[in-house]
KOLKE-961236 format. One line per field, with one value per residue (C-alpha): residue in three letters; residue number from 1; z, y negated, x. Coordinates in steps of 0.05 Angstrom, whole numbers. Layout:
milum (ALA;...)
kevo (NUM;...)
pz (Z;...)
py (Y;...)
px (X;...)
***
This chain:
milum (MET;PRO;VAL;GLN;HIS;LYS;SER;ASP;PRO;LEU;ILE;GLU;LEU;PHE;LEU;ASP;ASP;LEU;TRP;SER;SER;ARG;GLY;LEU;SER;SER;ASN;THR;LEU;SER;ALA;TYR;ARG;THR;ASP;LEU;CYS;HIS;PHE;GLU;HIS;TYR;LEU;ILE;LYS;SER;GLY;ILE;ALA;LEU;CYS;ASP;ALA;THR;GLN;GLY;THR;ILE;ARG;ASP;TYR;LEU;ASP;VAL;ARG;PHE;GLU;LYS;GLY;PHE;ALA;ARG;THR;SER;SER;ALA;ARG;LEU;ILE;SER;SER;LEU;ARG;ARG;PHE;TYR;GLY;PHE;LEU;VAL;ILE;GLN;ASN;ARG;ILE;GLU;VAL;ASP;PRO;THR;ALA;GLN;ILE;LYS;SER;PRO;GLN;LEU;ALA;ARG;LYS;LEU;PRO;ASP;SER;LEU;SER;GLU;ALA;ASP;VAL;ASP;SER;LEU;LEU;SER;GLU;PRO;ASN;LEU;ASP;ASP;PRO;ILE;GLU;CYS;ARG;ASP;LYS;ALA;MET;LEU;GLU;LEU;LEU;TYR;ALA;THR;GLY;LEU;ARG;VAL;THR;GLU;LEU;VAL;SER;LEU;THR;MET;GLU;GLN;ILE;SER;LEU;ARG;GLN;GLY;VAL;VAL;ARG;VAL;VAL;GLY;LYS;GLY;GLY;LYS;GLU;ARG;LEU;VAL;PRO;LEU;GLY;GLU;MET;ALA;ILE;SER;GLU;VAL;GLU;SER;TYR;LEU;VAL;ALA;ALA;ARG;GLY;GLU;LEU;LEU;LYS;GLN;LYS;MET;SER;ASP;VAL;LEU;PHE;PRO;SER;LYS;ARG;GLY;SER;MET;MET;THR;ARG;GLN;THR;PHE;TRP;HIS;ARG;ILE;LYS;HIS;TYR;ALA;LEU;ARG;ALA;GLY;ILE;SER;THR;ASP;LEU;SER;PRO;HIS;THR;LEU;ARG;HIS;ALA;PHE;ALA;THR;HIS;LEU;LEU;ASN;HIS;GLY;ALA;ASP;LEU;ARG;VAL;VAL;GLN;LEU;LEU;LEU;GLY;HIS;SER;ASP;LEU;SER;THR;THR;GLN;ILE;TYR;THR;HIS;VAL;ALA;LYS;ALA;ARG;LEU;SER;GLN;LEU;HIS;SER;GLU;HIS;HIS;PRO;ARG;GLY)
kevo (1;2;3;4;5;6;7;8;9;10;11;12;13;14;15;16;17;18;19;20;21;22;23;24;25;26;27;28;29;30;31;32;33;34;35;36;37;38;39;40;41;42;43;44;45;46;47;48;49;50;51;52;53;54;55;56;57;58;59;60;61;62;63;64;65;66;67;68;69;70;71;72;73;74;75;76;77;78;79;80;81;82;83;84;85;86;87;88;89;90;91;92;93;94;95;96;97;98;99;100;101;102;103;104;105;106;107;108;109;110;111;112;113;114;115;116;117;118;119;120;121;122;123;124;125;126;127;128;129;130;131;132;133;134;135;136;137;138;139;140;141;142;143;144;145;146;147;148;149;150;151;152;153;154;155;156;157;158;159;160;161;162;163;164;165;166;167;168;169;170;171;172;173;174;175;176;177;178;179;180;181;182;183;184;185;186;187;188;189;190;191;192;193;194;195;196;197;198;199;200;201;202;203;204;205;206;207;208;209;210;211;212;213;214;215;216;217;218;219;220;221;222;223;224;225;226;227;228;229;230;231;232;233;234;235;236;237;238;239;240;241;242;243;244;245;246;247;248;249;250;251;252;253;254;255;256;257;258;259;260;261;262;263;264;265;266;267;268;269;270;271;272;273;274;275;276;277;278;279;280;281;282;283;284;285;286;287;288;289;290;291;292;293;294;295;296;297;298;299;300)
pz (-486;-491;-544;-509;-563;-570;-621;-688;-687;-739;-690;-638;-688;-706;-633;-618;-676;-652;-582;-606;-661;-635;-561;-553;-483;-458;-463;-536;-551;-513;-556;-621;-593;-576;-645;-682;-640;-648;-724;-724;-685;-737;-793;-758;-756;-830;-846;-869;-850;-832;-893;-939;-915;-972;-977;-980;-916;-879;-904;-882;-813;-808;-829;-774;-723;-748;-739;-668;-652;-646;-642;-700;-657;-642;-717;-733;-684;-712;-783;-760;-725;-788;-832;-791;-785;-859;-877;-833;-869;-937;-913;-886;-954;-920;-968;-1034;-1032;-971;-963;-924;-979;-1002;-935;-910;-837;-815;-809;-736;-707;-673;-601;-571;-506;-442;-412;-350;-347;-317;-257;-247;-252;-199;-154;-165;-152;-89;-56;-30;44;45;118;96;62;13;-6;-9;-61;-98;-101;-132;-182;-201;-210;-251;-293;-310;-323;-371;-402;-388;-397;-329;-343;-356;-292;-244;-275;-267;-230;-191;-247;-298;-266;-258;-215;-224;-300;-294;-341;-339;-386;-406;-438;-480;-527;-566;-519;-548;-502;-497;-451;-423;-382;-313;-297;-232;-195;-210;-190;-124;-106;-125;-83;-24;-32;-35;29;68;45;1;60;101;45;35;109;99;39;-21;-85;-147;-160;-156;-130;-92;-63;12;8;-23;-92;-159;-161;-213;-262;-237;-166;-188;-230;-167;-130;-183;-178;-103;-106;-161;-117;-59;-104;-130;-203;-244;-309;-325;-313;-349;-332;-384;-363;-340;-402;-446;-402;-410;-487;-492;-445;-481;-548;-518;-495;-565;-562;-630;-648;-664;-597;-564;-607;-582;-511;-513;-549;-610;-670;-717;-718;-737;-667;-635;-682;-646;-590;-638;-642;-567;-564;-619;-586;-520;-556;-593;-526;-495;-557;-551;-477;-476;-545;-548;-613;-595)
py (-954;-1028;-1050;-1068;-1111;-1185;-1198;-1232;-1309;-1305;-1267;-1320;-1375;-1340;-1331;-1404;-1424;-1380;-1411;-1481;-1477;-1424;-1430;-1354;-1323;-1294;-1224;-1233;-1262;-1205;-1154;-1189;-1188;-1113;-1094;-1136;-1117;-1043;-1052;-1090;-1036;-985;-1030;-1038;-962;-961;-1018;-1064;-1137;-1163;-1207;-1148;-1102;-1078;-1046;-979;-994;-1009;-947;-905;-935;-921;-849;-842;-869;-822;-763;-785;-785;-860;-877;-910;-970;-979;-977;-1024;-1074;-1065;-1079;-1141;-1165;-1151;-1186;-1248;-1248;-1239;-1288;-1338;-1323;-1335;-1403;-1418;-1400;-1348;-1294;-1297;-1233;-1211;-1136;-1125;-1152;-1081;-1047;-1027;-1020;-952;-948;-952;-930;-990;-972;-998;-1037;-1004;-1042;-1038;-1032;-1091;-1048;-1032;-1106;-1122;-1069;-1094;-1166;-1147;-1112;-1171;-1189;-1266;-1271;-1253;-1311;-1266;-1229;-1294;-1318;-1252;-1259;-1328;-1302;-1242;-1285;-1337;-1282;-1249;-1317;-1342;-1282;-1313;-1272;-1253;-1294;-1354;-1341;-1336;-1396;-1443;-1509;-1552;-1604;-1552;-1540;-1588;-1560;-1623;-1614;-1538;-1525;-1499;-1525;-1465;-1465;-1401;-1368;-1415;-1473;-1478;-1510;-1493;-1514;-1456;-1464;-1433;-1414;-1427;-1365;-1377;-1450;-1431;-1379;-1424;-1481;-1434;-1410;-1479;-1499;-1436;-1400;-1439;-1480;-1417;-1386;-1449;-1459;-1534;-1521;-1566;-1532;-1546;-1473;-1459;-1387;-1383;-1318;-1308;-1339;-1401;-1391;-1370;-1299;-1251;-1218;-1150;-1167;-1188;-1126;-1085;-1126;-1108;-1034;-1039;-1064;-1015;-959;-985;-992;-920;-942;-888;-926;-932;-1006;-1051;-1122;-1146;-1101;-1160;-1200;-1142;-1137;-1211;-1207;-1143;-1165;-1232;-1196;-1146;-1204;-1237;-1285;-1309;-1276;-1342;-1372;-1310;-1322;-1393;-1374;-1319;-1364;-1318;-1351;-1299;-1276;-1206;-1199;-1214;-1167;-1106;-1123;-1116;-1043;-1037;-1073;-1030;-967;-989;-1007;-940;-904;-944;-929;-855;-853;-894;-892;-838;-812;-826)
px (8456;8477;8527;8593;8628;8617;8561;8574;8570;8516;8471;8483;8468;8403;8383;8399;8355;8298;8303;8303;8252;8204;8208;8209;8215;8280;8250;8234;8303;8335;8297;8323;8393;8390;8363;8414;8473;8459;8452;8516;8552;8529;8556;8622;8631;8615;8664;8608;8598;8529;8527;8544;8488;8444;8375;8411;8451;8387;8352;8411;8409;8334;8348;8399;8350;8296;8343;8358;8284;8271;8196;8160;8145;8219;8236;8180;8207;8277;8254;8218;8282;8323;8272;8274;8349;8364;8309;8346;8413;8379;8353;8424;8454;8496;8470;8434;8391;8350;8366;8300;8255;8235;8237;8168;8152;8125;8050;8030;7963;7931;7924;7860;7875;7853;7796;7752;7676;7639;7622;7696;7714;7662;7692;7763;7745;7707;7767;7810;7798;7787;7809;7880;7917;7952;7889;7850;7902;7897;7821;7827;7879;7836;7774;7813;7846;7780;7747;7799;7835;7903;7966;7995;8058;8013;7975;8034;8069;8009;8022;7974;7972;7950;7882;7824;7768;7728;7729;7727;7787;7858;7912;7953;8022;8024;8072;8116;8100;8029;7978;7904;7847;7806;7741;7741;7669;7633;7657;7730;7724;7691;7745;7803;7772;7765;7837;7865;7829;7840;7904;7952;7980;7989;8030;8074;8086;8101;8146;8137;8117;8075;8063;7987;7993;8057;8086;8090;8160;8131;8162;8131;8108;8136;8088;8112;8091;8022;8015;8030;7977;7925;7942;7938;7866;7848;7872;7829;7769;7776;7788;7820;7833;7906;7919;7967;7987;7936;7878;7835;7854;7830;7765;7754;7756;7716;7661;7653;7645;7598;7554;7554;7611;7640;7705;7739;7719;7752;7813;7819;7810;7862;7911;7921;7952;7923;7851;7873;7904;7837;7800;7823;7776;7716;7734;7733;7667;7636;7660;7626;7562;7562;7570;7512;7469;7485;7470;7405;7371;7317;7347;7420)
***
């Protein structure tokens, strides 16, 4: 349930700093706001100011959340929000001691990302009907997504100037405004070229737009819309895997590693700032290799 009262000016100051210095998305900033405002609401009922919260105060709040049945993932995110907030207050000389310093996040099991087999990817990418402008666009988007491992948000926000078919690269603006160049591959280049010739003009209907993959209304597509398009083709292809918006991104990373790609190269292509984030895909790749060994080795 959303907090109704106006948030503390310190929270707004913190969020403004995050926006200006980190370039975080509106969804991420909204998550920080929600966590901090709920904590502030708890403090108000206890007669405690944000700057006066102690380690004990935070532990009490975590206990209350535990009794209410909040998930560990939710509490882990809360602790991360509080850590960043109180670290900011220390830097700003608003408080002397960080009350989160001795607070440990709950241990979370690392969930392996759902992925698709190479055969499933082939089936999915073969579904769009190239005679239909919308499906021709979707085909180019699916091929580009699987070829580059982009986040869906990065894909739908691509502009014409970000892609160079002659050089075979796409310039991606990722999290925190960080840019990276990602190679396209011959199949993706071919499908994007075909789409630009046969379908993009039909979708725009003489409207002016720099969006590479516009919606049928000529505007930028939402990530939710494209996710539904993926699920639509998966249903047609008879794919039973539970899909997420990042399924093809996960498949991109897993299949590269299965074919011997270097982990740090995959890290750069995915735009991960920390190698540990990419390492989860090695577990997916090892699991797949173990399965293949078990199925095909004479002593498996």
